[in-house]
C-alpha positions in Angstrom: -0.1 0.0 0.1 1.3 3.4 -0.9 0.7 6.9 0.3 1.7 9.7 -2.3 2.4 13.1 -0.7 3.2 16.6 -1.9 1.8 20.0 -2.1 -1.3 18.9 -3.5 -2.1 16.7 -0.6 -1.9 13.1 0.3 -3.3 9.9 -1.8 -3.6 6.5 -0.9 -3.5 4.5 -4.3 -3.3 0.8 -3.3 -0.3 -1.4 -3.5 1.6 0.4 -6.3 1.0 3.4 -8.3 1.8 4.8 -11.8 3.0 8.9 -11.8 3.7 10.8 -14.7 3.1 14.3 -16.2 -0.4 13.6 -17.4 -2.3 15.2 -20.3 -4.4 18.3 -19.8 -8.0 17.6 -18.8 -10.9 19.8 -19.1 -12.7 20.7 -16.2 -15.7 18.4 -15.2 -19.3 19.8 -15.8 -21.8 19.0 -13.1 -24.8 18.1 -14.6 -28.1 19.7 -14.2 -30.5 16.9 -13.7 -32.0 16.9 -17.0 -30.3 13.5 -18.3 -29.2 11.2 -15.4 -29.4 8.0 -17.2 -26.0 8.2 -19.0 -23.5 10.8 -17.1 -20.5 11.2 -18.9 -17.7 11.8 -16.5 -14.0 12.9 -17.7 -11.4 10.3 -16.6 -8.0 10.8 -15.4 -5.4 11.2 -18.2 -2.8 8.2 -18.6 0.7 9.6 -17.7 3.4 9.7 -20.2 6.5 8.0 -20.0 7.8 5.0 -17.7 6.3 4.5 -14.6 8.0 5.7 -11.4 7.3 2.5 -9.6 7.4 -0.8 -11.0 4.6 -3.2 -10.2 1.6 -5.5 -11.8 0.5 -4.5 -15.3 -1.1 -1.0 -15.8 -4.6 -2.2 -16.0 -4.5 -3.2 -12.5 -3.1 0.1 -11.4 -4.8 3.3 -10.5 -3.6 6.3 -12.5 -2.5 9.5 -11.1 -2.1 13.0 -12.6 -1.9 16.4 -11.5 -4.2 19.2 -13.3 -2.5 22.5 -14.4 -4.4 24.1 -11.6 -2.8 21.6 -9.0 -5.8 19.6 -8.3 -5.7 15.9 -8.4 -6.9 13.7 -11.4 -7.1 10.2 -10.7 -8.9 6.9 -11.9 -8.8 3.9 -9.5 -8.1 0.4 -10.2 -10.4 -2.9 -10.8 -9.8 -3.3 -7.0 -10.8 -1.1 -4.0 -9.1 2.1 -3.9 -8.8 4.9 -1.7 -8.5 8.1 -3.4 -8.0 11.5 -1.2 -8.2 14.8 -2.6 -6.4 18.3 -2.5 -7.3 21.7 -1.2 -8.0 22.6 -4.9 -10.5 21.2 -7.6 -10.1 17.5 -7.7 -11.4 14.9 -10.4 -11.6 11.2 -9.1 -13.1 8.1 -10.4 -13.1 5.0 -8.6 -13.5 2.4 -11.6 -14.1 -1.1 -10.2 -14.0 -2.3 -6.8 -15.7 -1.0 -3.4 -13.9 2.5 -3.3 -13.5 5.4 -0.9 -13.1 8.6 -2.3 -12.8 12.1 -0.4 -12.7 15.2 -2.0 -11.5 17.6 0.7 -11.6 21.6 -0.4 -12.5 22.4 -3.8 -15.3 22.0 -6.1 -14.6 18.4 -6.9 -16.2 16.0 -9.2 -16.1 12.5 -7.8 -17.5 9.2 -9.6 -17.8 5.8 -7.5 -17.9 3.5 -10.6 -18.9 -0.3 -10.1 -19.1 -1.4 -6.6 -20.4 -0.3 -3.4 -18.5 2.8 -3.0 -18.3 5.7 -0.5 -17.9 9.1 -1.5 -17.6 12.4 0.7 -17.1 15.8 -1.2 -15.7 17.6 1.9 -16.1 21.5 1.9 -17.2 23.7 -1.2 -19.8 22.8 -4.1 -19.1 19.3 -5.3 -20.7 16.9 -7.9 -20.7 13.2 -6.5 -22.0 10.3 -8.6 -22.3 6.8 -6.9 -23.1 5.0 -10.5 -23.0 1.0 -10.0 -23.7 -0.8 -6.5 -25.3 0.4 -3.4 -23.0 3.6 -2.4 -22.9 5.9 0.8 -22.7 9.5 -0.6 -22.1 12.5 1.6 -22.1 15.8 0.3 -20.2 17.8 3.2 -20.2 21.5 3.5 -21.4 23.6 0.6 -24.0 23.3 -2.1 -23.8 19.9 -3.5 -25.1 17.8 -6.1 -25.6 14.0 -5.7 -26.4 11.5 -7.7 -27.1 7.7 -6.7 -27.7 5.9 -10.1 -28.0 2.2 -9.8 -28.1 0.4 -6.6 -29.9 1.0 -3.2 -28.0 4.1 -2.2 -27.7 6.2 0.9 -27.3 9.8 0.0 -26.6 12.8 2.8 -26.5 16.3 1.5 -25.5 17.6 4.9 -24.6 21.3 5.2 -25.5 23.6 2.5 -28.4 23.9 -0.3 -28.1 20.7 -1.9 -29.6 18.8 -4.9 -30.1 14.9 -4.2 -31.3 12.4 -7.0 -31.8 8.7 -6.0 -32.1 6.8 -9.4 -32.8 3.1 -9.6 -32.9 1.1 -6.1 -34.6 1.7 -2.9 -32.8 5.0 -1.9 -32.3 6.8 1.3 -32.3 10.5 0.8 -31.5 13.1 3.6 -31.2 16.8 2.8 -29.4 17.9 6.2 -28.9 21.4 6.7 -30.0 24.1 4.1 -32.8 24.3 1.7 -32.5 21.1 -0.3 -34.2 19.7 -3.3 -34.6 15.8 -3.1 -35.7 13.4 -6.0 -36.2 9.9 -5.3 -36.9 9.1 -9.2 -37.4 5.2 -9.4 -38.4 2.5 -7.0 -39.5 2.7 -3.3 -37.4 5.5 -1.7 -37.3 7.3 1.7 -36.6 10.9 1.7 -36.1 13.4 4.7 -35.5 17.1 4.1 -33.9 18.0 7.5 -33.6 21.6 8.4 -34.5 24.2 6.1 -37.1 24.9 3.5 -37.0 21.7 1.3 -38.6 20.4 -1.7 -39.1 16.7 -1.6 -40.3 14.6 -4.6 -40.7 10.8 -4.3 -40.9 10.2 -8.1 -42.2 6.6 -9.2 -42.8 4.1 -6.3 -44.3 3.6 -3.1 -42.2 6.4 -1.1 -41.9 7.6 2.3 -41.4 11.4 2.2 -40.8 13.0 5.5 -41.3 16.5 5.9 -40.3 16.8 9.8 -37.3 18.8 10.8 -36.2 20.6 13.8 -37.0 24.3 12.8 -40.2 26.0 11.6 -39.5 26.3 7.7 -42.0 25.3 5.1 -41.4 22.1 3.0 -43.2 21.1 -0.3 -43.8 17.3 0.0 -44.9 15.5 -3.2 -45.2 11.6 -3.3 -45.4 11.5 -7.0 -46.2 8.3 -8.4 -47.2 5.3 -6.5 -49.0 4.7 -3.0 -46.9 7.0 -0.8 -46.8 7.8 2.9 -46.3 11.7 3.5 -45.4 13.1 6.9 -46.2 16.5 7.3 -44.6 19.1 9.7 -45.9 22.2 10.6 -46.8 24.8 7.8 -45.6 22.2 5.4 -47.4 21.6 1.9 -48.3 18.1 0.8 -49.3 16.9 -2.6 -49.9 13.0 -2.9 -49.7 12.6 -6.5 -51.3 9.4 -8.1 -52.0 6.5 -6.5 -53.7 5.8 -2.9 -51.5 7.9 -0.5 -51.3 8.3 3.1 -51.1 11.7 4.8 -49.6 11.5 8.4 -50.1 14.5 11.1 -49.8 14.8 14.5 -49.2 17.1 17.6 -46.0 18.0 16.3 -47.9 19.8 13.2 -50.3 21.8 15.6 -47.2 23.4 17.4 -46.5 26.0 14.8 -49.3 25.8 12.2 -51.5 23.5 10.3 -50.2 21.5 7.2 -51.9 22.0 3.9 -53.1 18.8 2.3 -53.4 19.9 -1.5 -55.0 16.9 -3.2 -56.3 14.6 -0.4 -59.0 12.4 -1.9 -61.1 10.6 0.7 -61.9 7.9 -2.4 -58.5 6.5 -2.1 -56.4 8.6 0.3 -56.0 7.9 3.9 -55.6 10.6 6.8 -53.6 9.4 10.0 -53.5 11.5 12.8 -51.4 10.5 15.9 -51.8 11.9 19.4 -49.5 11.9 22.4 -50.6 9.6 24.9 -48.4 10.8 27.8 -50.5 14.0 27.4 -53.4 12.4 29.6 -57.0 12.1 28.3 -57.5 11.0 24.8 -57.8 14.2 22.7 -61.0 15.2 20.6 -60.6 15.1 17.0 -62.9 17.3 14.9 -63.4 18.9 11.5 -64.5 22.4 10.7 -65.4 24.2 7.3 -63.4 27.2 6.6 -65.2 30.3 7.7 -64.3 32.1 4.3 -64.1 29.0 1.6 -66.5 26.1 1.6 -64.1 24.3 -0.4 -61.4 23.9 2.6 -61.9 22.0 5.6 -59.9 22.1 9.0 -58.8 19.0 11.1 -58.4 20.0 14.6 -57.0 18.1 17.7 -58.6 19.6 21.0 -59.3 22.7 18.9 -56.1 23.3 17.4 -55.8 22.9 13.5 -53.2 20.0 12.5 -54.1 20.1 9.0 -56.0 21.9 6.2 -57.5 20.0 3.2 -57.6 22.3 0.0 -60.1 20.0 -1.7 -64.0 20.4 -1.8 -64.4 16.7 -0.6 -63.4 15.9 2.8 -63.2 12.9 5.0 -65.8 11.4 7.3 -64.2 11.8 11.0 -64.8 7.8 11.4 -62.5 7.2 8.3 -59.6 9.1 10.0 -56.9 7.1 11.6 -56.4 8.1 15.2 -53.2 6.3 16.6 -50.7 6.8 19.6 -47.6 8.8 18.6 -45.1 5.8 19.4 -46.7 4.1 16.3 -45.5 7.2 13.8 -42.6 6.1 11.5 -39.1 7.0 13.1 -37.5 10.2 11.5 -35.3 8.7 8.6 -31.7 9.1 8.8 
């Protein structure tokens, strides 16, 4: 195993390494989300000249070069590599194997390649692609773009205003701090915005889309296609989309303002209300029409509004599921 060190940082490349001058490599362009099925990420340049360290055939070795700006350009081997970036802008591709890529400072572009990879963007605005396999992807500080692609991926935006796309597989998307945009895309995904004013889109599949957070920001929670479960926090706006969806509210919703249910349909959707059994007597559940708009109905717990249904059809009170709070889904993460 070999560590390469120098002014650009340290890099663990495996058992051997090939080092050379490299050819200029154009800067990577982050995807805008319009075409996620076949991302084209630049690969590292193959160094010129003789290798500095003798070892197995070059096909089994990571490639390493330094960009004109001083950042690291690296492509991993077919095995499991550990690639660490510099304080500048780095471009790293894990290729085959279960790789670990860490970007450090700079606006980095990391691609895991095949295998179950771990990617961490570090600070600044990074673009991270898990590609094949079930990957763990962390954006770190800064406004990052995360793409899971294939496999059951675990994606965390962390600090900053992040954009996260799940792709194929049963993905977990967690926004963290900041105003994040989360897109589950295909299959049955779990999305949680975290702190900040988030926009959550489940996409296709039976998704769990959770707007709960520590703060009071308004989230926009959209289930998309499939039979989704949407959890509202105070002031959130929920849209189930197509399918038979479940809308979940509770005492945490009443504390700072009712959630708005945009497309609740009592013919196919389910309204679930949780209460705190530790508060004492079973609270009173009631429905009340809006004083100004006859097409709006308010759902109240002990007289406090927890949900507003912005549709002409309201559920009958005996069709509302009323459950103790310990049966509510745990906050994803």
